[in-house]
C-alpha positions in Angstrom: 0.0 0.0 0.0 1.2 3.5 -0.8 2.3 5.9 1.9 0.6 9.2 2.4 3.9 10.9 1.3 3.7 9.4 -2.2 0.0 10.2 -2.9 -1.0 12.3 -5.8 -3.2 14.9 -4.0 -4.3 16.4 -7.3 -6.5 13.4 -8.1 -10.1 13.2 -6.9 -10.0 11.5 -3.5 -12.1 8.5 -4.4 -9.6 7.7 -7.3 -6.6 8.3 -5.1 -8.0 6.1 -2.4 -8.9 3.2 -4.7 -5.5 3.2 -6.3 -3.6 3.5 -3.0 -5.5 0.6 -1.3 -5.7 -1.8 -4.2 -3.0 -4.2 -2.8 -4.4 -4.5 0.6 -8.0 -4.8 -0.8 -6.8 -7.7 -3.0 -5.0 -9.4 -0.2 -8.0 -9.3 2.1 -10.4 -10.6 -0.6 -8.2 -13.7 -0.8 -8.2 -14.4 2.9 -9.7 -17.6 4.3 -12.6 -15.8 5.9 -13.5 -13.9 2.6 -13.2 -17.1 0.6 -15.5 -18.9 3.0 -18.1 -16.2 2.7 -18.0 -16.0 -1.1 -17.8 -19.8 -1.7 -20.9 -20.8 0.3 -18.9 -23.3 2.4 -19.5 -21.6 5.7 -21.7 -23.4 8.2 -25.0 -21.6 8.7 -24.5 -20.9 12.4 -21.1 -19.5 11.7 -22.6 -17.1 9.1 -25.1 -15.9 11.7 -22.2 -15.4 14.2 -20.5 -13.2 11.6 -23.7 -11.3 11.1 -24.0 -10.6 14.8 -20.4 -9.2 14.8 -21.4 -7.0 11.9 -24.4 -5.7 13.8 -22.2 -4.6 16.7 -19.9 -2.9 14.2 -22.6 -1.1 12.2 -24.7 0.0 15.2 -21.5 1.7 16.5 -20.6 3.3 13.2 -24.1 4.5 12.4 -24.6 6.0 15.9 -21.3 7.9 15.3 -22.4 9.1 11.9 -25.8 10.2 13.3 -24.0 12.2 16.0 -21.9 14.1 13.3 -24.5 14.2 10.5 -23.9 18.0 10.0 -20.1 17.9 9.9 -18.7 19.2 6.6 -16.6 16.1 5.9 -19.5 13.7 6.7 -22.7 15.4 5.7 -22.4 14.9 1.9 -22.3 11.1 2.2 -24.6 10.9 5.2 -27.8 9.1 4.0 -29.1 6.6 6.5 -32.4 6.1 4.6 -30.3 4.5 1.8 -27.1 3.3 3.6 -28.0 2.2 7.1 -27.3 -1.5 7.6 -27.8 -2.2 11.4 -31.6 -2.6 11.3 -31.4 -4.8 8.2 -28.7 -7.0 9.7 -30.8 -7.4 12.9 -33.8 -8.4 10.7 -31.6 -11.0 8.9 -30.4 -12.5 12.2 -34.0 -12.7 13.4 -35.0 -14.5 10.2 -32.1 -17.0 10.4 -32.6 -17.7 14.1 -36.4 -17.6 13.8 -36.8 -15.2 16.7 -37.0 -11.5 17.0 -35.5 -11.8 20.5 -32.1 -12.9 19.1 -30.2 -11.1 21.8 -31.2 -13.9 24.2 -30.5 -16.7 21.7 -27.9 -19.2 22.9 -25.8 -18.6 19.8 -25.5 -14.9 20.6 -24.9 -15.5 24.3 -22.1 -17.9 23.4 -20.2 -15.1 21.8 -19.7 -13.2 25.0 -17.3 -11.7 25.8 -17.1 -10.4 22.3 -13.8 -11.2 20.5 -11.0 -8.6 21.1 -10.5 -7.7 17.4 -14.2 -6.7 17.2 -14.0 -4.8 20.4 -10.9 -3.0 19.2 -12.6 -2.1 15.9 -15.6 -0.7 17.8 -13.4 1.2 20.2 -11.5 2.9 17.3 -14.8 4.2 15.8 -16.0 5.4 19.2 -12.7 7.2 19.8 -13.0 9.1 16.5 -16.6 10.0 17.2 -15.6 11.4 20.6 -12.6 13.4 19.2 -12.5 17.0 18.1 -12.4 16.0 14.5 -14.6 13.2 13.4 -13.5 13.4 9.7 -11.8 10.0 9.8 -15.2 8.4 10.3 -15.5 8.8 6.5 -12.8 6.1 6.0 -15.0 3.5 7.9 -18.1 4.6 6.1 -16.3 4.3 2.8 -15.0 0.9 3.5 -18.2 -0.6 4.9 -20.8 0.8 2.6 -18.8 0.5 -0.7 -17.9 -3.0 0.4 -21.6 -3.8 0.8 -22.3 -2.4 -2.6 -19.5 -4.4 -4.2 -18.5 -7.7 -2.6 -21.6 -7.8 -0.5 -23.7 -8.4 -3.6 -21.6 -11.5 -4.4 -22.1 -12.7 -0.8 -25.8 -12.2 -1.1 -26.1 -14.5 -4.1 -23.8 -17.1 -2.5 -25.7 -17.1 0.8 -29.1 -17.4 -0.9 -28.0 -20.5 -2.8 -25.9 -22.1 0.0 -28.6 -22.0 2.7 -31.6 -22.1 0.3 -32.9 -18.9 1.8 -35.6 -16.5 0.7 -34.8 -12.9 -0.1 -36.2 -11.7 3.2 -33.3 -13.4 5.0 -30.6 -11.4 3.1 -32.0 -7.8 3.3 -28.7 -6.5 4.7 -27.3 -6.6 1.2 -30.3 -4.8 -0.3 -30.4 -1.1 -1.1 -33.4 1.0 -2.2 -33.7 1.9 -5.8 -32.6 5.5 -6.4 -35.6 7.6 -7.1 -37.8 4.5 -7.1 -41.0 3.9 -5.1 -40.7 2.9 -1.5 -39.8 -0.8 -1.1 -38.3 -1.2 -4.6 -34.8 -2.8 -4.4 -31.9 -1.5 -6.4 -30.8 -3.7 -9.4 -27.2 -4.1 -10.6 -27.3 -0.8 -12.6 -28.7 1.0 -9.5 -26.0 -0.4 -7.3 -23.4 1.1 -9.6 -25.2 4.4 -9.5 -25.2 4.4 -5.7 -21.5 3.6 -5.6 -20.8 6.6 -7.9 -23.0 8.9 -5.9 -21.1 8.0 -2.7 -17.7 8.6 -4.4 -18.8 11.8 -6.0 -20.0 13.2 -2.7 -16.8 12.1 -0.9 -14.8 13.9 -3.5 -16.8 17.0 -2.7 -16.1 16.8 1.0 -12.5 15.8 1.0 -10.6 18.4 -1.0 -7.5 19.6 0.9 -4.3 17.6 1.0 -4.5 17.5 4.8 -8.0 16.0 4.7 -7.0 13.5 2.1 -4.0 12.4 4.1 -6.1 12.1 7.3 -8.8 9.9 5.7 -6.3 7.9 3.8 -4.4 7.0 6.9 -7.6 6.0 8.7 -8.6 3.9 5.7 -5.4 1.9 6.0 -6.3 1.2 9.6 -9.9 0.4 8.8 -8.7 -2.3 6.3 -6.5 -3.9 9.0 -9.5 -4.0 11.4 -11.6 -5.5 8.6 -8.9 -8.2 8.0 -8.9 -9.1 11.7 -12.7 -9.3 11.6 -12.6 -11.7 8.7 -10.0 -13.8 10.6 -12.6 -14.4 13.3 -14.6 -16.4 10.9 -14.2 -20.1 11.7 -13.8 -22.1 8.5 -15.9 -25.2 8.0 -14.5 -28.5 9.4 -12.3 -30.5 7.0 -14.3 -33.3 5.4 -12.6 -36.6 5.8 -13.2 -39.3 3.2 -14.0 -42.4 5.1 -14.9 -44.5 2.0 -13.0 -47.9 2.2 -10.1 -48.2 -0.1 -10.8 -50.3 -3.2 -9.4 -53.9 -3.3 -7.1 -55.1 -6.0 -9.8 -57.0 -7.8 -12.0 -53.9 -7.9 -9.2 -51.8 -9.2 -8.3 -54.3 -12.0 -11.9 -55.0 -13.0 -12.9 -53.7 -16.4 -14.9 -50.5 -16.6 -18.7 -50.7 -16.7 -21.2 -52.2 -14.3 -20.7 -55.9 -13.3 -23.1 -58.0 -15.2 -22.4 -61.4 -13.7 -22.1 -62.6 -10.1 -19.7 -65.2 -8.8 -22.1 -68.1 -9.1 -23.0 -67.3 -12.7 -19.3 -66.8 -13.5 -18.3 -70.2 -12.2 -21.2 -71.8 -14.1 -19.9 -70.3 -17.3 -16.4 -71.4 -16.7 -17.6 -75.0 -16.0 -19.7 -74.9 -19.2 -16.7 -73.8 -21.2 -14.5 -76.6 -19.8 -17.1 -79.2 -20.5 -17.5 -77.9 -24.0 -13.7 -77.9 -24.6 -13.3 -81.5 -23.3 -16.1 -83.0 -25.5 -15.0 -81.2 -28.7 -11.3 -81.4 -28.1 -11.3 -77.6 -28.4 -8.1 -76.1 -27.0 -8.2 -73.7 -24.1 -7.4 -71.0 -26.6 -10.6 -71.5 -28.5 -13.0 -68.6 -29.0 -15.1 -68.8 -25.9 -17.1 -65.8 -27.0 -18.8 -67.9 -29.7 -20.8 -69.6 -26.9 -22.5 -66.4 -26.1 -23.2 -64.8 -29.4 -19.8 -63.0 -29.3 -21.2 -60.4 -26.8 -18.2 -60.4 -24.6 -20.1 -60.6 -21.3 -17.6 -59.7 -18.5 -17.2 -61.9 -15.5 -16.8 -59.9 -12.4 -16.7 -60.6 -8.7 
């Protein structure tokens, strides 16, 4: 990842940020946790556990953004009616656990105390929110929401298929259609539009080299926190193949389904020997002629 001293501050901030964080973004996307999420191999309870961690993270971030909604660096991108995830994540958890009181569900209770990397992530957001300059909150907003608008859409499709869910169980990846009627969900083209709107508004609010440096440094830290969060995902257990090894006779058998059992095979051998002894046919005669030249295999 580039250092703040090598950044080209003449570029729009969204372009600068994307180019400067490409390496760490690519590295995180190849992590075991990310691969488990996007491959559909994660066990269902572990996915719910991950959602609960996300809820704690988003409720913290969105409370912080609400508290600084009018700050010049945050106001242009502040749009909870479109972006807020915490209520939708809670709804997904309720759907997956089949209870609205998921806070008292054994799976949630088993997560306490919360993992330290998650607590550290939350503490960092709270520290920024309580500081004299909350501008760095934009880094966390950028990372989380653009991530939901990008990789989150892949996760949605994977989760729907892996757990055979209905759409109402993956609402945390849904966004309202820009300018559409209430309740209409954004399609792929709308998702791209929402991403561009966020980046354009971020470019409007982060203009000076100092502001760009400040948010860039916080974005690097946010990526590290996100990597640690993904590392908390427990991969599915290794599947052990307990199928018995094939015996030598099975390995050497000709391909195709066995057509004859042991008893039938012995009968045919006996018939062949009788035929050969009565007709003085050598053991090298064409045995296939007895069966219409069909070449029926003998297999144990």
